[in-house]
PyMOL commands that place a pseudoatom at each C-alpha (Angstrom):
pseudoatom trace, name=CA, resn=UNK, resi=1, chain=A, elem=C, hetatm=0, pos=[0.000, 0.000, 0.000]
pseudoatom trace, name=CA, resn=UNK, resi=2, chain=A, elem=C, hetatm=0, pos=[1.208, 3.491, -0.785]
pseudoatom trace, name=CA, resn=UNK, resi=3, chain=A, elem=C, hetatm=0, pos=[-0.452, 6.632, 0.583]
pseudoatom trace, name=CA, resn=UNK, resi=4, chain=A, elem=C, hetatm=0, pos=[-0.098, 9.965, -1.158]
pseudoatom trace, name=CA, resn=UNK, resi=5, chain=A, elem=C, hetatm=0, pos=[-1.555, 13.428, -0.884]
pseudoatom trace, name=CA, resn=UNK, resi=6, chain=A, elem=C, hetatm=0, pos=[-2.847, 14.938, -4.098]
pseudoatom trace, name=CA, resn=UNK, resi=7, chain=A, elem=C, hetatm=0, pos=[-4.555, 18.227, -4.755]
pseudoatom trace, name=CA, resn=UNK, resi=8, chain=A, elem=C, hetatm=0, pos=[-7.074, 19.154, -7.463]
pseudoatom trace, name=CA, resn=UNK, resi=9, chain=A, elem=C, hetatm=0, pos=[-5.476, 21.785, -9.641]
pseudoatom trace, name=CA, resn=UNK, resi=10, chain=A, elem=C, hetatm=0, pos=[-8.234, 24.315, -8.979]
pseudoatom trace, name=CA, resn=UNK, resi=11, chain=A, elem=C, hetatm=0, pos=[-10.314, 25.153, -5.917]
pseudoatom trace, name=CA, resn=UNK, resi=12, chain=A, elem=C, hetatm=0, pos=[-12.944, 24.891, -4.608]
pseudoatom trace, name=CA, resn=UNK, resi=13, chain=A, elem=C, hetatm=0, pos=[-13.819, 21.221, -5.125]
pseudoatom trace, name=CA, resn=UNK, resi=14, chain=A, elem=C, hetatm=0, pos=[-16.994, 19.170, -4.565]
pseudoatom trace, name=CA, resn=UNK, resi=15, chain=A, elem=C, hetatm=0, pos=[-15.766, 15.710, -3.546]
pseudoatom trace, name=CA, resn=UNK, resi=16, chain=A, elem=C, hetatm=0, pos=[-19.004, 13.731, -3.415]
pseudoatom trace, name=CA, resn=UNK, resi=17, chain=A, elem=C, hetatm=0, pos=[-20.471, 15.306, -6.537]
pseudoatom trace, name=CA, resn=UNK, resi=18, chain=A, elem=C, hetatm=0, pos=[-17.313, 14.451, -8.443]
pseudoatom trace, name=CA, resn=UNK, resi=19, chain=A, elem=C, hetatm=0, pos=[-16.744, 10.901, -7.243]
pseudoatom trace, name=CA, resn=UNK, resi=20, chain=A, elem=C, hetatm=0, pos=[-20.332, 9.715, -6.976]
pseudoatom trace, name=CA, resn=UNK, resi=21, chain=A, elem=C, hetatm=0, pos=[-22.904, 10.046, -9.726]
pseudoatom trace, name=CA, resn=UNK, resi=22, chain=A, elem=C, hetatm=0, pos=[-26.393, 8.846, -8.718]
pseudoatom trace, name=CA, resn=UNK, resi=23, chain=A, elem=C, hetatm=0, pos=[-26.956, 7.697, -12.312]
pseudoatom trace, name=CA, resn=UNK, resi=24, chain=A, elem=C, hetatm=0, pos=[-23.896, 5.400, -12.254]
pseudoatom trace, name=CA, resn=UNK, resi=25, chain=A, elem=C, hetatm=0, pos=[-24.202, 1.705, -13.144]
pseudoatom trace, name=CA, resn=UNK, resi=26, chain=A, elem=C, hetatm=0, pos=[-24.776, -0.174, -9.854]
pseudoatom trace, name=CA, resn=UNK, resi=27, chain=A, elem=C, hetatm=0, pos=[-22.197, -2.850, -10.594]
pseudoatom trace, name=CA, resn=UNK, resi=28, chain=A, elem=C, hetatm=0, pos=[-19.320, -3.905, -8.260]
pseudoatom trace, name=CA, resn=UNK, resi=29, chain=A, elem=C, hetatm=0, pos=[-16.756, -1.724, -10.048]
pseudoatom trace, name=CA, resn=UNK, resi=30, chain=A, elem=C, hetatm=0, pos=[-16.542, 0.982, -7.402]
pseudoatom trace, name=CA, resn=UNK, resi=31, chain=A, elem=C, hetatm=0, pos=[-17.976, 1.989, -4.041]
pseudoatom trace, name=CA, resn=UNK, resi=32, chain=A, elem=C, hetatm=0, pos=[-18.805, 5.304, -2.395]
pseudoatom trace, name=CA, resn=UNK, resi=33, chain=A, elem=C, hetatm=0, pos=[-19.603, 6.710, 1.021]
pseudoatom trace, name=CA, resn=UNK, resi=34, chain=A, elem=C, hetatm=0, pos=[-19.770, 10.426, 1.819]
pseudoatom trace, name=CA, resn=UNK, resi=35, chain=A, elem=C, hetatm=0, pos=[-16.192, 11.692, 1.668]
pseudoatom trace, name=CA, resn=UNK, resi=36, chain=A, elem=C, hetatm=0, pos=[-14.797, 8.306, 0.571]
pseudoatom trace, name=CA, resn=UNK, resi=37, chain=A, elem=C, hetatm=0, pos=[-14.437, 6.527, -2.779]
pseudoatom trace, name=CA, resn=UNK, resi=38, chain=A, elem=C, hetatm=0, pos=[-13.047, 3.104, -3.777]
pseudoatom trace, name=CA, resn=UNK, resi=39, chain=A, elem=C, hetatm=0, pos=[-12.228, 1.997, -7.298]
pseudoatom trace, name=CA, resn=UNK, resi=40, chain=A, elem=C, hetatm=0, pos=[-10.104, -0.433, -9.307]
pseudoatom trace, name=CA, resn=UNK, resi=41, chain=A, elem=C, hetatm=0, pos=[-7.704, 1.066, -11.796]
pseudoatom trace, name=CA, resn=UNK, resi=42, chain=A, elem=C, hetatm=0, pos=[-5.289, -0.154, -14.457]
pseudoatom trace, name=CA, resn=UNK, resi=43, chain=A, elem=C, hetatm=0, pos=[-2.524, 2.361, -15.090]
pseudoatom trace, name=CA, resn=UNK, resi=44, chain=A, elem=C, hetatm=0, pos=[1.199, 2.250, -15.591]
pseudoatom trace, name=CA, resn=UNK, resi=45, chain=A, elem=C, hetatm=0, pos=[1.016, -1.465, -16.296]
pseudoatom trace, name=CA, resn=UNK, resi=46, chain=A, elem=C, hetatm=0, pos=[-0.421, -2.155, -12.830]
pseudoatom trace, name=CA, resn=UNK, resi=47, chain=A, elem=C, hetatm=0, pos=[-3.811, -3.128, -11.488]
pseudoatom trace, name=CA, resn=UNK, resi=48, chain=A, elem=C, hetatm=0, pos=[-4.479, -1.381, -8.197]
pseudoatom trace, name=CA, resn=UNK, resi=49, chain=A, elem=C, hetatm=0, pos=[-7.224, -0.881, -5.710]
pseudoatom trace, name=CA, resn=UNK, resi=50, chain=A, elem=C, hetatm=0, pos=[-7.634, 2.825, -5.072]
pseudoatom trace, name=CA, resn=UNK, resi=51, chain=A, elem=C, hetatm=0, pos=[-9.139, 4.511, -2.039]
pseudoatom trace, name=CA, resn=UNK, resi=52, chain=A, elem=C, hetatm=0, pos=[-9.687, 8.257, -2.217]
pseudoatom trace, name=CA, resn=UNK, resi=53, chain=A, elem=C, hetatm=0, pos=[-10.903, 10.488, 0.553]
pseudoatom trace, name=CA, resn=UNK, resi=54, chain=A, elem=C, hetatm=0, pos=[-11.334, 14.195, 1.035]
pseudoatom trace, name=CA, resn=UNK, resi=55, chain=A, elem=C, hetatm=0, pos=[-8.486, 15.432, 3.223]
pseudoatom trace, name=CA, resn=UNK, resi=56, chain=A, elem=C, hetatm=0, pos=[-9.597, 19.007, 3.910]
pseudoatom trace, name=CA, resn=UNK, resi=57, chain=A, elem=C, hetatm=0, pos=[-12.389, 21.468, 3.167]
pseudoatom trace, name=CA, resn=UNK, resi=58, chain=A, elem=C, hetatm=0, pos=[-13.744, 22.276, -0.279]
pseudoatom trace, name=CA, resn=UNK, resi=59, chain=A, elem=C, hetatm=0, pos=[-12.198, 25.764, -0.164]
pseudoatom trace, name=CA, resn=UNK, resi=60, chain=A, elem=C, hetatm=0, pos=[-8.685, 24.264, 0.110]
pseudoatom trace, name=CA, resn=UNK, resi=61, chain=A, elem=C, hetatm=0, pos=[-9.180, 20.853, -1.469]
pseudoatom trace, name=CA, resn=UNK, resi=62, chain=A, elem=C, hetatm=0, pos=[-6.801, 17.959, -1.174]
pseudoatom trace, name=CA, resn=UNK, resi=63, chain=A, elem=C, hetatm=0, pos=[-7.249, 14.256, -1.711]
pseudoatom trace, name=CA, resn=UNK, resi=64, chain=A, elem=C, hetatm=0, pos=[-5.609, 11.452, 0.188]
pseudoatom trace, name=CA, resn=UNK, resi=65, chain=A, elem=C, hetatm=0, pos=[-5.093, 8.509, -2.157]
pseudoatom trace, name=CA, resn=UNK, resi=66, chain=A, elem=C, hetatm=0, pos=[-4.176, 5.015, -0.971]
pseudoatom trace, name=CA, resn=UNK, resi=67, chain=A, elem=C, hetatm=0, pos=[-3.034, 2.410, -3.487]
pseudoatom trace, name=CA, resn=UNK, resi=68, chain=A, elem=C, hetatm=0, pos=[-3.406, -1.315, -2.851]
pseudoatom trace, name=CA, resn=UNK, resi=69, chain=A, elem=C, hetatm=0, pos=[-1.360, -3.615, -5.063]
pseudoatom trace, name=CA, resn=UNK, resi=70, chain=A, elem=C, hetatm=0, pos=[0.766, -6.725, -4.954]
pseudoatom trace, name=CA, resn=UNK, resi=71, chain=A, elem=C, hetatm=0, pos=[4.445, -5.928, -4.699]
pseudoatom trace, name=CA, resn=UNK, resi=72, chain=A, elem=C, hetatm=0, pos=[6.148, -2.595, -4.926]
pseudoatom trace, name=CA, resn=UNK, resi=73, chain=A, elem=C, hetatm=0, pos=[4.410, 0.304, -6.653]
pseudoatom trace, name=CA, resn=UNK, resi=74, chain=A, elem=C, hetatm=0, pos=[7.113, 2.172, -8.539]
pseudoatom trace, name=CA, resn=UNK, resi=75, chain=A, elem=C, hetatm=0, pos=[7.374, 5.928, -8.829]
pseudoatom trace, name=CA, resn=UNK, resi=76, chain=A, elem=C, hetatm=0, pos=[6.465, 5.560, -12.514]
pseudoatom trace, name=CA, resn=UNK, resi=77, chain=A, elem=C, hetatm=0, pos=[3.333, 3.620, -11.647]
pseudoatom trace, name=CA, resn=UNK, resi=78, chain=A, elem=C, hetatm=0, pos=[2.319, 6.237, -9.098]
pseudoatom trace, name=CA, resn=UNK, resi=79, chain=A, elem=C, hetatm=0, pos=[2.801, 8.997, -11.657]
pseudoatom trace, name=CA, resn=UNK, resi=80, chain=A, elem=C, hetatm=0, pos=[0.699, 7.084, -14.197]
pseudoatom trace, name=CA, resn=UNK, resi=81, chain=A, elem=C, hetatm=0, pos=[-2.070, 6.556, -11.659]
pseudoatom trace, name=CA, resn=UNK, resi=82, chain=A, elem=C, hetatm=0, pos=[-1.957, 10.218, -10.648]
pseudoatom trace, name=CA, resn=UNK, resi=83, chain=A, elem=C, hetatm=0, pos=[-2.312, 11.270, -14.313]
pseudoatom trace, name=CA, resn=UNK, resi=84, chain=A, elem=C, hetatm=0, pos=[-5.181, 8.831, -14.819]
pseudoatom trace, name=CA, resn=UNK, resi=85, chain=A, elem=C, hetatm=0, pos=[-7.075, 10.092, -11.787]
pseudoatom trace, name=CA, resn=UNK, resi=86, chain=A, elem=C, hetatm=0, pos=[-6.621, 13.663, -12.934]
pseudoatom trace, name=CA, resn=UNK, resi=87, chain=A, elem=C, hetatm=0, pos=[-8.004, 12.788, -16.351]
pseudoatom trace, name=CA, resn=UNK, resi=88, chain=A, elem=C, hetatm=0, pos=[-10.925, 10.596, -15.305]
pseudoatom trace, name=CA, resn=UNK, resi=89, chain=A, elem=C, hetatm=0, pos=[-12.149, 12.907, -12.550]
pseudoatom trace, name=CA, resn=UNK, resi=90, chain=A, elem=C, hetatm=0, pos=[-11.325, 16.169, -14.311]
pseudoatom trace, name=CA, resn=UNK, resi=91, chain=A, elem=C, hetatm=0, pos=[-9.155, 17.398, -11.444]
pseudoatom trace, name=CA, resn=UNK, resi=92, chain=A, elem=C, hetatm=0, pos=[-7.467, 20.026, -13.603]
pseudoatom trace, name=CA, resn=UNK, resi=93, chain=A, elem=C, hetatm=0, pos=[-10.722, 21.810, -14.415]
pseudoatom trace, name=CA, resn=UNK, resi=94, chain=A, elem=C, hetatm=0, pos=[-10.984, 25.429, -13.285]
pseudoatom trace, name=CA, resn=UNK, resi=95, chain=A, elem=C, hetatm=0, pos=[-14.711, 26.025, -12.784]
pseudoatom trace, name=CA, resn=UNK, resi=96, chain=A, elem=C, hetatm=0, pos=[-14.536, 29.389, -11.057]
pseudoatom trace, name=CA, resn=UNK, resi=97, chain=A, elem=C, hetatm=0, pos=[-15.689, 31.426, -14.045]
pseudoatom trace, name=CA, resn=UNK, resi=98, chain=A, elem=C, hetatm=0, pos=[-18.588, 29.053, -14.765]
pseudoatom trace, name=CA, resn=UNK, resi=99, chain=A, elem=C, hetatm=0, pos=[-19.643, 29.100, -11.109]
pseudoatom trace, name=CA, resn=UNK, resi=100, chain=A, elem=C, hetatm=0, pos=[-19.674, 32.906, -11.014]
pseudoatom trace, name=CA, resn=UNK, resi=101, chain=A, elem=C, hetatm=0, pos=[-21.779, 33.144, -14.162]
pseudoatom trace, name=CA, resn=UNK, resi=102, chain=A, elem=C, hetatm=0, pos=[-24.139, 30.323, -13.150]
pseudoatom trace, name=CA, resn=UNK, resi=103, chain=A, elem=C, hetatm=0, pos=[-24.858, 31.901, -9.776]
pseudoatom trace, name=CA, resn=UNK, resi=104, chain=A, elem=C, hetatm=0, pos=[-26.086, 34.997, -11.611]
pseudoatom trace, name=CA, resn=UNK, resi=105, chain=A, elem=C, hetatm=0, pos=[-28.673, 32.908, -13.500]
pseudoatom trace, name=CA, resn=UNK, resi=106, chain=A, elem=C, hetatm=0, pos=[-31.855, 32.521, -11.447]
pseudoatom trace, name=CA, resn=UNK, resi=107, chain=A, elem=C, hetatm=0, pos=[-32.701, 29.198, -13.095]
pseudoatom trace, name=CA, resn=UNK, resi=108, chain=A, elem=C, hetatm=0, pos=[-29.310, 27.653, -12.328]
pseudoatom trace, name=CA, resn=UNK, resi=109, chain=A, elem=C, hetatm=0, pos=[-28.576, 29.352, -9.009]
pseudoatom trace, name=CA, resn=UNK, resi=110, chain=A, elem=C, hetatm=0, pos=[-30.125, 26.725, -6.719]
pseudoatom trace, name=CA, resn=UNK, resi=111, chain=A, elem=C, hetatm=0, pos=[-28.581, 23.738, -8.469]
pseudoatom trace, name=CA, resn=UNK, resi=112, chain=A, elem=C, hetatm=0, pos=[-25.172, 25.362, -8.749]
pseudoatom trace, name=CA, resn=UNK, resi=113, chain=A, elem=C, hetatm=0, pos=[-25.215, 26.335, -5.094]
pseudoatom trace, name=CA, resn=UNK, resi=114, chain=A, elem=C, hetatm=0, pos=[-25.790, 22.710, -4.106]
pseudoatom trace, name=CA, resn=UNK, resi=115, chain=A, elem=C, hetatm=0, pos=[-23.397, 21.099, -6.572]
pseudoatom trace, name=CA, resn=UNK, resi=116, chain=A, elem=C, hetatm=0, pos=[-20.863, 23.889, -6.974]
pseudoatom trace, name=CA, resn=UNK, resi=117, chain=A, elem=C, hetatm=0, pos=[-17.545, 22.724, -8.423]
pseudoatom trace, name=CA, resn=UNK, resi=118, chain=A, elem=C, hetatm=0, pos=[-18.615, 19.190, -9.218]
pseudoatom trace, name=CA, resn=UNK, resi=119, chain=A, elem=C, hetatm=0, pos=[-16.423, 17.867, -12.016]
pseudoatom trace, name=CA, resn=UNK, resi=120, chain=A, elem=C, hetatm=0, pos=[-17.770, 16.310, -15.206]
pseudoatom trace, name=CA, resn=UNK, resi=121, chain=A, elem=C, hetatm=0, pos=[-16.079, 13.017, -14.386]
pseudoatom trace, name=CA, resn=UNK, resi=122, chain=A, elem=C, hetatm=0, pos=[-16.144, 9.401, -15.557]
pseudoatom trace, name=CA, resn=UNK, resi=123, chain=A, elem=C, hetatm=0, pos=[-14.462, 6.602, -13.591]
pseudoatom trace, name=CA, resn=UNK, resi=124, chain=A, elem=C, hetatm=0, pos=[-14.005, 4.371, -16.644]
pseudoatom trace, name=CA, resn=UNK, resi=125, chain=A, elem=C, hetatm=0, pos=[-11.564, 4.166, -19.522]
pseudoatom trace, name=CA, resn=UNK, resi=126, chain=A, elem=C, hetatm=0, pos=[-13.082, 4.578, -22.985]
pseudoatom trace, name=CA, resn=UNK, resi=127, chain=A, elem=C, hetatm=0, pos=[-13.064, 0.806, -23.498]
pseudoatom trace, name=CA, resn=UNK, resi=128, chain=A, elem=C, hetatm=0, pos=[-14.782, 0.207, -20.159]
pseudoatom trace, name=CA, resn=UNK, resi=129, chain=A, elem=C, hetatm=0, pos=[-17.359, 2.911, -20.852]
pseudoatom trace, name=CA, resn=UNK, resi=130, chain=A, elem=C, hetatm=0, pos=[-18.132, 1.409, -24.266]
pseudoatom trace, name=CA, resn=UNK, resi=131, chain=A, elem=C, hetatm=0, pos=[-18.602, -2.015, -22.667]
pseudoatom trace, name=CA, resn=UNK, resi=132, chain=A, elem=C, hetatm=0, pos=[-21.105, -0.521, -20.231]
pseudoatom trace, name=CA, resn=UNK, resi=133, chain=A, elem=C, hetatm=0, pos=[-22.852, 1.330, -23.077]
pseudoatom trace, name=CA, resn=UNK, resi=134, chain=A, elem=C, hetatm=0, pos=[-23.053, -1.861, -25.127]
pseudoatom trace, name=CA, resn=UNK, resi=135, chain=A, elem=C, hetatm=0, pos=[-24.647, -3.793, -22.275]
pseudoatom trace, name=CA, resn=UNK, resi=136, chain=A, elem=C, hetatm=0, pos=[-27.187, -1.007, -21.739]
pseudoatom trace, name=CA, resn=UNK, resi=137, chain=A, elem=C, hetatm=0, pos=[-28.519, -1.326, -25.286]
pseudoatom trace, name=CA, resn=UNK, resi=138, chain=A, elem=C, hetatm=0, pos=[-32.119, -2.590, -25.378]
pseudoatom trace, name=CA, resn=UNK, resi=139, chain=A, elem=C, hetatm=0, pos=[-31.949, -3.643, -21.736]
pseudoatom trace, name=CA, resn=UNK, resi=140, chain=A, elem=C, hetatm=0, pos=[-33.148, -2.428, -18.372]
pseudoatom trace, name=CA, resn=UNK, resi=141, chain=A, elem=C, hetatm=0, pos=[-30.540, -1.377, -15.829]
pseudoatom trace, name=CA, resn=UNK, resi=142, chain=A, elem=C, hetatm=0, pos=[-31.296, -4.541, -13.855]
pseudoatom trace, name=CA, resn=UNK, resi=143, chain=A, elem=C, hetatm=0, pos=[-30.635, -6.706, -16.915]
pseudoatom trace, name=CA, resn=UNK, resi=144, chain=A, elem=C, hetatm=0, pos=[-27.448, -4.778, -17.679]
pseudoatom trace, name=CA, resn=UNK, resi=145, chain=A, elem=C, hetatm=0, pos=[-26.202, -5.331, -14.138]
pseudoatom trace, name=CA, resn=UNK, resi=146, chain=A, elem=C, hetatm=0, pos=[-26.899, -9.068, -14.500]
pseudoatom trace, name=CA, resn=UNK, resi=147, chain=A, elem=C, hetatm=0, pos=[-24.918, -9.229, -17.755]
pseudoatom trace, name=CA, resn=UNK, resi=148, chain=A, elem=C, hetatm=0, pos=[-22.043, -7.215, -16.303]
pseudoatom trace, name=CA, resn=UNK, resi=149, chain=A, elem=C, hetatm=0, pos=[-21.926, -9.446, -13.223]
pseudoatom trace, name=CA, resn=UNK, resi=150, chain=A, elem=C, hetatm=0, pos=[-21.741, -12.572, -15.409]
pseudoatom trace, name=CA, resn=UNK, resi=151, chain=A, elem=C, hetatm=0, pos=[-18.921, -11.101, -17.481]
pseudoatom trace, name=CA, resn=UNK, resi=152, chain=A, elem=C, hetatm=0, pos=[-16.998, -9.896, -14.438]
pseudoatom trace, name=CA, resn=UNK, resi=153, chain=A, elem=C, hetatm=0, pos=[-17.229, -13.271, -12.745]
pseudoatom trace, name=CA, resn=UNK, resi=154, chain=A, elem=C, hetatm=0, pos=[-16.049, -14.992, -15.922]
pseudoatom trace, name=CA, resn=UNK, resi=155, chain=A, elem=C, hetatm=0, pos=[-13.312, -12.622, -17.088]
pseudoatom trace, name=CA, resn=UNK, resi=156, chain=A, elem=C, hetatm=0, pos=[-12.866, -9.832, -14.566]
pseudoatom trace, name=CA, resn=UNK, resi=157, chain=A, elem=C, hetatm=0, pos=[-10.390, -9.633, -11.702]
pseudoatom trace, name=CA, resn=UNK, resi=158, chain=A, elem=C, hetatm=0, pos=[-11.708, -9.575, -8.159]
pseudoatom trace, name=CA, resn=UNK, resi=159, chain=A, elem=C, hetatm=0, pos=[-9.847, -7.340, -5.717]
pseudoatom trace, name=CA, resn=UNK, resi=160, chain=A, elem=C, hetatm=0, pos=[-10.442, -7.218, -1.975]
pseudoatom trace, name=CA, resn=UNK, resi=161, chain=A, elem=C, hetatm=0, pos=[-8.865, -4.223, -0.272]
pseudoatom trace, name=CA, resn=UNK, resi=162, chain=A, elem=C, hetatm=0, pos=[-9.664, -1.861, 2.577]
pseudoatom trace, name=CA, resn=UNK, resi=163, chain=A, elem=C, hetatm=0, pos=[-12.713, -3.928, 3.492]
pseudoatom trace, name=CA, resn=UNK, resi=164, chain=A, elem=C, hetatm=0, pos=[-14.209, -3.698, -0.026]
pseudoatom trace, name=CA, resn=UNK, resi=165, chain=A, elem=C, hetatm=0, pos=[-14.519, -6.382, -2.695]
pseudoatom trace, name=CA, resn=UNK, resi=166, chain=A, elem=C, hetatm=0, pos=[-14.649, -4.945, -6.206]
pseudoatom trace, name=CA, resn=UNK, resi=167, chain=A, elem=C, hetatm=0, pos=[-13.981, -6.098, -9.744]
pseudoatom trace, name=CA, resn=UNK, resi=168, chain=A, elem=C, hetatm=0, pos=[-11.726, -4.757, -12.458]
pseudoatom trace, name=CA, resn=UNK, resi=169, chain=A, elem=C, hetatm=0, pos=[-12.921, -5.122, -16.038]
pseudoatom trace, name=CA, resn=UNK, resi=170, chain=A, elem=C, hetatm=0, pos=[-10.895, -7.506, -18.186]
pseudoatom trace, name=CA, resn=UNK, resi=171, chain=A, elem=C, hetatm=0, pos=[-8.329, -6.336, -20.714]
pseudoatom trace, name=CA, resn=UNK, resi=172, chain=A, elem=C, hetatm=0, pos=[-9.593, -5.993, -24.319]
pseudoatom trace, name=CA, resn=UNK, resi=173, chain=A, elem=C, hetatm=0, pos=[-7.355, -8.806, -25.600]
pseudoatom trace, name=CA, resn=UNK, resi=174, chain=A, elem=C, hetatm=0, pos=[-8.838, -11.202, -23.052]
pseudoatom trace, name=CA, resn=UNK, resi=175, chain=A, elem=C, hetatm=0, pos=[-12.402, -10.666, -24.290]
pseudoatom trace, name=CA, resn=UNK, resi=176, chain=A, elem=C, hetatm=0, pos=[-11.312, -10.681, -27.936]
pseudoatom trace, name=CA, resn=UNK, resi=177, chain=A, elem=C, hetatm=0, pos=[-9.854, -14.185, -27.473]
pseudoatom trace, name=CA, resn=UNK, resi=178, chain=A, elem=C, hetatm=0, pos=[-13.140, -15.647, -26.198]
pseudoatom trace, name=CA, resn=UNK, resi=179, chain=A, elem=C, hetatm=0, pos=[-15.413, -17.325, -28.733]
pseudoatom trace, name=CA, resn=UNK, resi=180, chain=A, elem=C, hetatm=0, pos=[-18.754, -15.741, -29.496]
pseudoatom trace, name=CA, resn=UNK, resi=181, chain=A, elem=C, hetatm=0, pos=[-20.536, -18.915, -28.373]
pseudoatom trace, name=CA, resn=UNK, resi=182, chain=A, elem=C, hetatm=0, pos=[-18.803, -18.781, -24.987]
pseudoatom trace, name=CA, resn=UNK, resi=183, chain=A, elem=C, hetatm=0, pos=[-19.837, -15.160, -24.594]
pseudoatom trace, name=CA, resn=UNK, resi=184, chain=A, elem=C, hetatm=0, pos=[-23.408, -15.978, -25.558]
pseudoatom trace, name=CA, resn=UNK, resi=185, chain=A, elem=C, hetatm=0, pos=[-23.404, -18.709, -22.908]
pseudoatom trace, name=CA, resn=UNK, resi=186, chain=A, elem=C, hetatm=0, pos=[-23.179, -15.881, -20.372]
pseudoatom trace, name=CA, resn=UNK, resi=187, chain=A, elem=C, hetatm=0, pos=[-26.604, -14.739, -21.610]
pseudoatom trace, name=CA, resn=UNK, resi=188, chain=A, elem=C, hetatm=0, pos=[-25.545, -11.456, -23.157]
pseudoatom trace, name=CA, resn=UNK, resi=189, chain=A, elem=C, hetatm=0, pos=[-27.264, -12.279, -26.445]
pseudoatom trace, name=CA, resn=UNK, resi=190, chain=A, elem=C, hetatm=0, pos=[-26.376, -10.509, -29.679]
pseudoatom trace, name=CA, resn=UNK, resi=191, chain=A, elem=C, hetatm=0, pos=[-24.025, -8.240, -27.708]
pseudoatom trace, name=CA, resn=UNK, resi=192, chain=A, elem=C, hetatm=0, pos=[-21.451, -11.057, -27.765]
pseudoatom trace, name=CA, resn=UNK, resi=193, chain=A, elem=C, hetatm=0, pos=[-20.574, -10.327, -31.399]
pseudoatom trace, name=CA, resn=UNK, resi=194, chain=A, elem=C, hetatm=0, pos=[-20.194, -6.610, -30.754]
pseudoatom trace, name=CA, resn=UNK, resi=195, chain=A, elem=C, hetatm=0, pos=[-18.181, -7.167, -27.573]
pseudoatom trace, name=CA, resn=UNK, resi=196, chain=A, elem=C, hetatm=0, pos=[-15.697, -9.300, -29.509]
pseudoatom trace, name=CA, resn=UNK, resi=197, chain=A, elem=C, hetatm=0, pos=[-15.404, -6.701, -32.260]
pseudoatom trace, name=CA, resn=UNK, resi=198, chain=A, elem=C, hetatm=0, pos=[-15.030, -3.834, -29.801]
pseudoatom trace, name=CA, resn=UNK, resi=199, chain=A, elem=C, hetatm=0, pos=[-12.413, -5.715, -27.793]
pseudoatom trace, name=CA, resn=UNK, resi=200, chain=A, elem=C, hetatm=0, pos=[-10.461, -6.682, -30.910]
pseudoatom trace, name=CA, resn=UNK, resi=201, chain=A, elem=C, hetatm=0, pos=[-10.324, -3.054, -32.085]
pseudoatom trace, name=CA, resn=UNK, resi=202, chain=A, elem=C, hetatm=0, pos=[-8.806, -1.980, -28.776]
pseudoatom trace, name=CA, resn=UNK, resi=203, chain=A, elem=C, hetatm=0, pos=[-6.508, -5.011, -28.495]
pseudoatom trace, name=CA, resn=UNK, resi=204, chain=A, elem=C, hetatm=0, pos=[-5.112, -4.328, -31.973]
pseudoatom trace, name=CA, resn=UNK, resi=205, chain=A, elem=C, hetatm=0, pos=[-4.863, -0.612, -31.122]
pseudoatom trace, name=CA, resn=UNK, resi=206, chain=A, elem=C, hetatm=0, pos=[-7.161, 0.367, -33.956]
pseudoatom trace, name=CA, resn=UNK, resi=207, chain=A, elem=C, hetatm=0, pos=[-8.644, 2.563, -31.253]
pseudoatom trace, name=CA, resn=UNK, resi=208, chain=A, elem=C, hetatm=0, pos=[-6.016, 4.223, -29.066]
pseudoatom trace, name=CA, resn=UNK, resi=209, chain=A, elem=C, hetatm=0, pos=[-7.402, 6.059, -26.071]
pseudoatom trace, name=CA, resn=UNK, resi=210, chain=A, elem=C, hetatm=0, pos=[-4.229, 8.030, -25.409]
pseudoatom trace, name=CA, resn=UNK, resi=211, chain=A, elem=C, hetatm=0, pos=[-4.290, 9.411, -28.954]
pseudoatom trace, name=CA, resn=UNK, resi=212, chain=A, elem=C, hetatm=0, pos=[-7.977, 10.234, -28.668]
pseudoatom trace, name=CA, resn=UNK, resi=213, chain=A, elem=C, hetatm=0, pos=[-7.323, 12.239, -25.513]
pseudoatom trace, name=CA, resn=UNK, resi=214, chain=A, elem=C, hetatm=0, pos=[-5.011, 14.523, -27.470]
pseudoatom trace, name=CA, resn=UNK, resi=215, chain=A, elem=C, hetatm=0, pos=[-7.819, 15.426, -29.907]
pseudoatom trace, name=CA, resn=UNK, resi=216, chain=A, elem=C, hetatm=0, pos=[-10.526, 18.009, -29.418]
pseudoatom trace, name=CA, resn=UNK, resi=217, chain=A, elem=C, hetatm=0, pos=[-14.069, 16.758, -28.859]
pseudoatom trace, name=CA, resn=UNK, resi=218, chain=A, elem=C, hetatm=0, pos=[-15.179, 16.963, -32.506]
pseudoatom trace, name=CA, resn=UNK, resi=219, chain=A, elem=C, hetatm=0, pos=[-12.071, 15.215, -33.839]
pseudoatom trace, name=CA, resn=UNK, resi=220, chain=A, elem=C, hetatm=0, pos=[-12.319, 12.467, -31.196]
pseudoatom trace, name=CA, resn=UNK, resi=221, chain=A, elem=C, hetatm=0, pos=[-15.991, 11.898, -32.039]
pseudoatom trace, name=CA, resn=UNK, resi=222, chain=A, elem=C, hetatm=0, pos=[-15.214, 11.607, -35.758]
pseudoatom trace, name=CA, resn=UNK, resi=223, chain=A, elem=C, hetatm=0, pos=[-12.405, 9.152, -35.058]
pseudoatom trace, name=CA, resn=UNK, resi=224, chain=A, elem=C, hetatm=0, pos=[-14.645, 6.931, -32.947]
pseudoatom trace, name=CA, resn=UNK, resi=225, chain=A, elem=C, hetatm=0, pos=[-17.442, 7.114, -35.502]
pseudoatom trace, name=CA, resn=UNK, resi=226, chain=A, elem=C, hetatm=0, pos=[-14.998, 6.147, -38.255]
pseudoatom trace, name=CA, resn=UNK, resi=227, chain=A, elem=C, hetatm=0, pos=[-14.360, 2.858, -36.481]
pseudoatom trace, name=CA, resn=UNK, resi=228, chain=A, elem=C, hetatm=0, pos=[-18.022, 2.284, -35.688]
pseudoatom trace, name=CA, resn=UNK, resi=229, chain=A, elem=C, hetatm=0, pos=[-18.930, 2.462, -39.395]
pseudoatom trace, name=CA, resn=UNK, resi=230, chain=A, elem=C, hetatm=0, pos=[-16.530, -0.306, -40.438]
for i in range(1, 230): cmd.bond("trace and resi %d" % i, "trace and resi %d" % (i + 1))
show_as sticks, trace
zoom trace
């Protein structure tokens, strides 16, 4: 375990609004309690359990991050995890100008006052988010959770740390190597074919998340759509 202090790059900071979205998929991929957040994360070639908690007040925000992993966590791994957390939870965002303008709008004032300085965050990588989106197609949330649970138990990695038991989603190459019939046996239906195709595109680096992050929103959307049309 390695414990580090980290600070969002702009204050103030709404911890619970950033790390817990009520509309999130209720699958065992992360856990939240007020002021605390647990997640599994692949970064820097390592799979870690991550516990994040608010260290001080929102006016002078800081995060205390604990990493749980087998063996030594190198300085390079810690840097990679720090970069990934900053990206996924939008810790570099400076929302002060937006907050000032929103508070002047009578329609937004109440909401902004309650959720001021919540980041537009997503805990998943692009591949993981696309897997979730695929399972949500033509299915209720309950059905999606059932499909995700089956896939996680078959191909995911279970991590128990800090009193929590969570799963990490499989690597793309692992799902790409599974036959469509074996995937269908997990009762995910027609999604098996699309999960294999999606996983193969990422495994073969036809879709490269790091390159997409360097593009602006329109260019990234066009690049993703280009692959979806093939």
